[in-house]
C-alpha positions as CSV (number, residue, x, y, z in Angstrom):
1,M,126.3,147.5,113.8
2,L,123.8,147.2,116.6
3,K,120.2,146.8,115.4
4,A,116.8,145.9,116.7
5,L,116.2,142.9,114.5
6,T,112.7,141.9,113.3
7,D,111.7,139.3,110.7
8,T,110.2,142.0,108.5
9,Y,113.5,143.9,108.5
10,L,115.6,140.8,107.9
11,R,113.4,139.7,104.9
12,S,113.7,143.2,103.4
13,L,117.5,143.5,103.9
14,K,119.4,143.7,100.6
15,P,122.7,142.0,100.0
16,P,125.8,144.3,100.1
17,A,127.5,145.3,96.9
18,S,130.6,143.5,98.2
19,G,131.8,141.5,101.2
20,R,129.2,140.9,103.8
21,T,127.0,142.8,106.3
22,E,127.0,141.8,110.0
23,L,124.3,143.1,112.4
24,A,124.3,142.5,116.2
25,D,120.9,141.9,117.7
26,Q,120.0,144.7,120.2
27,S,117.7,142.4,122.0
28,C,120.0,139.4,122.5
29,P,123.7,140.1,123.4
30,G,126.1,138.1,121.3
31,L,123.6,137.1,118.5
32,E,124.7,138.3,115.1
33,F,123.0,138.2,111.7
34,R,125.2,138.0,108.5
35,I,124.2,138.5,104.9
36,T,126.8,138.0,102.1
37,K,127.1,139.5,98.7
38,A,125.6,136.3,97.2
39,G,122.5,136.8,99.5
40,A,123.3,134.0,101.9
41,R,121.8,134.8,105.4
42,S,123.0,133.1,108.6
43,W,123.1,133.4,112.4
44,S,126.1,133.2,114.7
45,F,126.9,133.8,118.3
46,R,130.0,135.8,119.3
47,Y,131.4,135.3,122.8
48,R,134.5,135.3,125.0
49,A,135.8,131.9,125.9
50,P,135.3,131.0,129.6
51,V,139.0,130.5,130.5
52,S,141.1,132.3,127.9
53,G,138.8,135.2,127.4
54,K,139.5,135.0,123.7
55,L,136.8,136.4,121.3
56,S,135.2,133.4,119.5
57,R,132.2,132.7,117.2
58,V,130.0,129.7,116.8
59,T,127.6,129.2,113.9
60,I,123.9,128.8,114.7
61,G,122.4,128.2,111.3
62,P,120.9,129.6,108.1
63,Y,118.1,132.1,108.0
64,P,115.1,131.7,107.6
65,E,115.4,127.9,108.2
66,V,116.5,129.1,111.7
67,T,114.0,131.8,112.7
68,L,114.8,134.9,114.6
69,A,113.1,133.5,117.7
70,E,115.0,130.2,117.4
71,A,118.3,132.0,117.0
72,R,117.7,134.0,120.1
73,E,116.7,130.9,122.1
74,R,119.9,129.2,121.0
75,A,122.1,132.3,121.8
76,N,120.5,132.4,125.3
77,D,121.4,128.7,125.7
78,Y,125.0,129.4,124.7
79,R,125.2,132.3,127.1
80,K,123.9,130.2,129.9
81,G,126.4,127.5,129.1
82,I,129.3,130.0,129.1
83,S,128.3,131.2,132.6
84,Q,128.7,127.6,133.7
85,G,132.2,127.3,132.1
86,E,131.1,125.6,128.8
87,H,132.9,126.5,125.6
88,P,130.3,126.5,122.7
89,S,132.8,125.8,119.9
90,E,134.4,123.0,121.8
91,A,131.0,121.5,122.5
92,K,130.3,121.6,118.8
93,R,133.6,119.8,118.0
94,R,132.9,117.2,120.6
95,A,129.5,116.6,119.0
96,R,131.3,115.9,115.7
97,R,133.6,113.4,117.4
98,E,130.5,111.6,118.6
99,A,129.1,111.5,115.1
100,P,128.6,107.7,115.0
101,G,125.7,108.1,117.4
102,R,124.4,111.0,115.3
103,T,124.0,109.3,111.9
104,F,120.9,109.7,109.9
105,K,120.3,105.9,110.3
106,V,120.1,106.5,114.1
107,L,117.7,109.4,113.6
108,A,115.6,107.4,111.2
109,D,115.3,104.5,113.7
110,R,114.3,106.9,116.5
111,Y,111.7,108.5,114.2
112,L,110.2,105.1,113.4
113,E,110.2,103.9,117.0
114,E,109.2,107.1,118.8
115,Y,106.8,108.7,116.3
116,A,105.8,106.8,113.2
117,R,104.8,103.4,114.7
118,R,102.9,105.2,117.5
119,N,101.0,107.7,115.3
120,K,100.9,106.7,111.6
121,R,99.1,104.0,109.8
122,S,101.8,104.5,107.0
123,A,104.7,103.6,109.3
124,G,105.5,100.5,107.2
125,A,105.6,102.6,104.0
126,D,107.9,105.2,105.8
127,E,110.3,102.4,106.8
128,R,110.4,101.0,103.2
129,N,111.0,104.4,101.7
130,L,113.7,105.2,104.2
131,N,115.4,101.8,103.5
132,L,115.1,102.0,99.7
133,H,115.6,105.7,98.9
134,V,117.2,107.6,101.8
135,L,119.5,105.4,104.0
136,P,121.6,104.1,101.0
137,R,122.7,107.8,100.5
138,W,122.5,109.3,104.0
139,G,122.6,106.3,106.4
140,E,126.1,107.0,107.7
141,R,126.0,110.8,107.5
142,D,125.7,113.1,110.5
143,Y,122.1,114.2,110.4
144,A,123.1,117.7,111.8
145,E,125.4,118.2,108.8
146,I,122.7,117.5,106.1
147,R,121.8,120.7,104.3
148,R,119.0,121.8,102.0
149,R,121.2,121.2,98.9
150,D,121.6,117.6,100.0
151,A,117.8,117.1,100.2
152,I,117.4,118.7,96.7
153,E,120.1,116.4,95.3
154,L,118.4,113.3,96.7
155,I,114.9,114.3,95.5
156,E,116.2,115.2,92.0
157,A,117.9,111.8,91.7
158,I,114.5,110.1,92.2
159,I,112.9,112.5,89.7
160,A,115.6,111.7,87.2
161,D,114.8,108.0,87.6
162,G,111.3,108.8,86.3
163,K,109.5,108.8,89.6
164,P,108.2,112.3,90.4
165,V,105.3,111.2,92.6
166,L,107.7,109.0,94.7
167,A,110.1,111.9,94.9
168,N,107.4,114.1,96.5
169,R,106.5,111.4,99.0
170,V,110.2,110.9,100.0
171,Q,110.6,114.7,100.3
172,S,107.6,114.8,102.6
173,L,109.0,111.9,104.6
174,I,112.5,113.4,105.2
175,S,110.9,116.7,106.1
176,V,108.8,114.9,108.8
177,V,111.9,113.1,110.1
178,F,113.8,116.4,110.4
179,S,110.8,118.0,112.1
180,F,110.9,115.2,114.6
181,A,114.6,115.9,115.1
182,V,113.8,119.6,115.7
183,D,111.0,118.7,118.2
184,S,113.4,116.3,120.0
185,D,116.0,119.1,120.3
186,L,118.5,117.2,118.2
187,I,119.0,119.9,115.5
188,D,118.2,123.6,115.2
189,A,116.3,123.7,111.9
190,N,114.6,121.5,109.3
191,P,116.6,121.7,106.1
192,C,113.5,120.9,104.1
193,S,111.4,123.7,105.6
194,R,109.4,125.5,103.0
195,L,111.0,123.5,100.2
196,R,108.5,123.3,97.3
197,K,107.6,119.9,95.9
198,R,109.9,119.3,93.0
199,G,108.1,116.4,91.3
200,E,105.3,117.2,88.9
201,E,102.2,115.2,89.7
202,G,99.3,114.7,87.3
203,I,95.8,114.4,88.6
204,G,94.7,110.8,88.6
205,N,92.1,110.0,85.9
206,R,92.5,106.3,85.2
207,V,89.1,104.4,85.2
208,L,88.7,100.8,84.2
209,N,86.4,100.1,81.3
210,D,84.2,97.0,81.1
211,P,86.7,94.7,79.3
212,E,89.4,95.8,81.8
213,I,87.2,95.1,84.7
214,R,86.6,91.6,83.3
215,L,90.3,91.2,82.8
216,F,91.1,92.4,86.3
217,W,88.5,90.1,88.0
218,R,89.9,87.0,86.3
219,R,93.6,87.7,86.4
220,V,93.9,89.2,89.9
221,I,93.7,85.8,91.6
222,E,96.0,84.0,89.2
223,P,99.8,83.7,89.5
224,P,102.0,85.6,90.1
225,V,99.3,87.2,92.4
226,S,98.3,85.2,95.4
227,P,94.6,84.5,95.7
228,E,94.5,86.2,99.1
229,T,95.8,89.4,97.7
230,G,93.5,89.2,94.7
231,F,90.5,88.8,97.0
232,G,91.5,92.0,98.8
233,L,91.7,93.9,95.5
234,R,88.4,92.5,94.3
235,F,86.9,93.6,97.7
236,A,88.3,97.1,97.1
237,L,86.6,97.4,93.8
238,L,83.3,96.2,95.2
239,T,83.2,98.5,98.2
240,G,85.1,101.6,96.9
241,V,87.1,101.7,100.1
242,R,90.7,102.9,99.9
243,P,93.1,99.9,99.3
244,G,95.2,101.1,102.3
245,E,92.1,100.6,104.5
246,V,91.3,97.2,103.0
247,A,94.8,96.3,103.9
248,G,95.1,95.0,107.5
249,V,91.4,94.5,107.9
250,A,90.7,92.7,111.2
251,P,88.0,90.0,111.6
252,K,86.5,92.0,114.5
253,E,85.6,94.8,112.1
254,F,83.0,92.6,110.3
255,E,79.6,92.3,111.8
256,H,76.6,89.9,111.1
257,L,78.5,87.8,108.5
258,D,75.9,85.1,109.0
259,N,73.1,87.4,108.1
260,P,73.3,88.8,104.6
261,A,70.6,91.4,105.3
262,R,72.6,93.0,108.1
263,A,76.2,92.2,107.2
264,L,78.5,95.2,107.8
265,W,82.1,96.3,107.7
266,S,82.8,98.9,110.4
267,I,86.2,100.6,109.9
268,P,87.3,102.4,113.0
269,G,88.4,106.0,112.7
270,E,92.0,105.2,113.6
271,R,92.3,103.2,110.3
272,T,90.7,105.8,107.9
273,K,92.4,108.6,106.2
274,N,90.1,111.3,107.6
275,K,90.0,109.7,111.1
276,R,86.2,109.2,110.7
277,P,84.6,105.8,111.3
278,H,83.2,104.3,108.1
279,V,80.4,101.7,107.9
280,V,80.1,99.7,104.7
281,P,77.1,97.4,104.1
282,L,78.2,94.1,102.6
283,E,76.2,92.8,99.6
284,P,76.5,89.1,98.6
285,M,79.7,89.3,96.5
286,A,81.5,91.5,99.1
287,L,80.2,89.3,101.9
288,E,81.7,86.2,100.2
289,L,85.0,87.9,99.9
290,A,84.9,89.3,103.5
291,R,85.0,85.7,104.7
292,K,88.2,85.1,102.8
293,L,90.2,88.2,103.6
294,V,93.4,88.0,105.6
295,G,95.6,90.8,106.8
296,M,97.6,92.3,104.0
297,T,99.5,95.6,103.4
298,A,98.8,98.4,100.9
299,H,102.3,97.7,99.5
300,A,101.3,94.1,98.8
301,Y,98.3,95.3,96.8
302,A,100.4,97.8,94.7
303,K,103.0,95.1,94.1
304,A,100.3,92.6,93.0
305,M,98.9,95.1,90.4
306,N,102.4,95.7,89.1
307,R,103.1,91.9,88.8
308,M,99.8,91.3,87.1
309,A,100.6,94.0,84.5
310,A,104.1,92.6,84.0
311,Q,102.8,89.1,83.2
312,M,100.1,90.1,80.7
313,A,100.7,89.3,77.1
314,G,98.5,89.1,74.0
315,T,96.6,91.1,71.5
316,D,93.3,91.4,73.4
317,P,92.3,95.2,73.4
318,A,91.8,95.0,77.2
319,I,95.4,93.7,77.7
320,R,96.8,96.3,75.3
321,S,95.1,99.2,77.2
322,W,96.1,97.7,80.5
323,K,99.7,97.4,79.5
324,A,99.7,101.0,78.0
325,E,98.5,102.5,81.3
326,P,98.7,100.0,84.1
327,P,96.1,100.8,86.8
328,T,97.0,101.2,90.5
329,P,94.9,99.9,93.4
330,H,93.6,103.5,93.9
331,D,92.2,103.4,90.4
332,L,89.8,100.7,91.6
333,R,88.3,103.2,94.0
334,R,88.1,105.8,91.2
335,T,86.4,103.3,89.0
336,F,83.8,102.6,91.7
337,R,83.2,106.3,92.2
338,T,82.8,107.0,88.5
339,R,80.3,104.2,88.0
340,L,77.9,105.3,90.8
341,P,76.4,108.3,89.1
342,Q,75.8,106.2,86.0
343,L,73.7,104.0,88.2
344,G,71.6,106.9,89.5
345,V,73.1,107.0,93.0
346,P,72.6,110.4,94.5
347,A,75.6,112.6,95.1
348,D,75.3,112.7,98.9
349,I,75.2,108.8,99.0
350,R,78.1,108.6,96.7
351,D,80.1,110.8,99.0
352,R,79.1,108.8,102.0
353,L,80.2,105.6,100.3
354,M,83.6,107.2,99.8
355,N,83.6,108.4,103.4
356,H,83.7,112.0,102.1
357,I,81.4,113.9,104.5
358,S,80.4,117.4,103.8
359,G,82.1,119.9,106.2
360,D,79.0,122.1,106.7
361,V,77.8,122.5,110.3
362,G,74.7,120.4,109.8
363,N,76.5,117.4,108.4
364,K,79.5,117.7,110.7
365,H,77.7,118.2,114.1
366,Y,74.1,117.3,113.8
367,D,73.4,114.7,111.2
368,R,73.8,111.4,113.0
369,Y,71.6,109.3,110.6
370,S,73.6,106.2,109.5
371,Y,72.3,106.1,105.8
372,L,72.8,102.3,106.0
373,S,69.8,101.5,103.9
374,E,70.7,104.0,101.2
375,K,74.3,102.8,101.1
376,R,73.2,99.2,101.0
377,A,70.8,100.0,98.1
378,A,73.6,101.8,96.2
379,L,76.1,98.9,96.7
380,A,73.4,96.4,95.6
381,L,73.1,98.4,92.3
382,W,76.9,98.4,91.9
383,E,77.1,94.6,92.5
384,S,74.3,94.0,90.0
385,S,76.1,96.2,87.4
386,L,79.4,94.4,88.1
387,R,77.8,91.0,87.6
388,T,76.5,92.1,84.3
389,I,79.9,93.4,83.3
390,L,81.6,90.2,84.4
391,E,79.1,88.1,82.4
392,G,80.1,90.1,79.3
């Protein structure tokens, strides 16, 4: 049946009572839409083979993963190829024969090289998650043959392993990889498009109490954690900066380390989560640690916290509470933020210390005051409080 197809019409179309319904697109010769009794919707292109003239069909992909506009574009490409003597079905079979160059491993390598390492600070984390959780299952598979059900199966396996947050991160990652493939004209549609997050994530609320802060400060530089990693985690607690931004800090980001009254850490926008530069005054304890910091990774900090928790033993209440709910590096930032109002630090200064800038027009476009003295005063209060806590 010939029909002027629109997305509104296709979304409202009901499955037939039996068999399937096929609609030819009035605006694009050869393009057909199919809906089965089970409700499966898909696109195909019907054509006559260039030499034999035999009526043939080639599958384009599922709807709505392949949109109406994308299906028409692909049909037009097929029609152009036929006019030049190309047989779409044979071309598809040839692509399958060339599958060794179309494995997900090849696609993942291209994604890391051509996109992640050029544009993402988390490229290292992407590579680890691909190597650990995706490539063992999909590495040798033809990426063009991976379907939505395959993605769901992979994500559900991680959830079943008790890692819902990781499952959501991996789902986001493979969706980005497939989006890269679509943008690179390697596949027609992203099988993860509009796939809801399947892992249930709780809102983080872990804050270290005073005994836990003392335990953390002492144990974080003891084996099995290296002193260098421990210094970075201490520095994260002192400054409230995201552990991922402490990781990889470069010496050139520190200023006036020989002058305690002016010492600063200037984080460039390309290294912050919100892409805004962040200036952190360095008070004495933080200044001492800044001189010891070496380039680390966010993964190293997370691993250090896990190792520290695994090695703890004893009946001390701080050890028991730590073992019951092991903190993460990000919980150090939450602890910092939670303590500031207790010290009387105003809300706007607390936000600036967290590099959370209000989105109103005045703050976003006109307020260029650095707030360095206010931030330095707040950090001095926090260091003083932390010294008191560490002294018990």
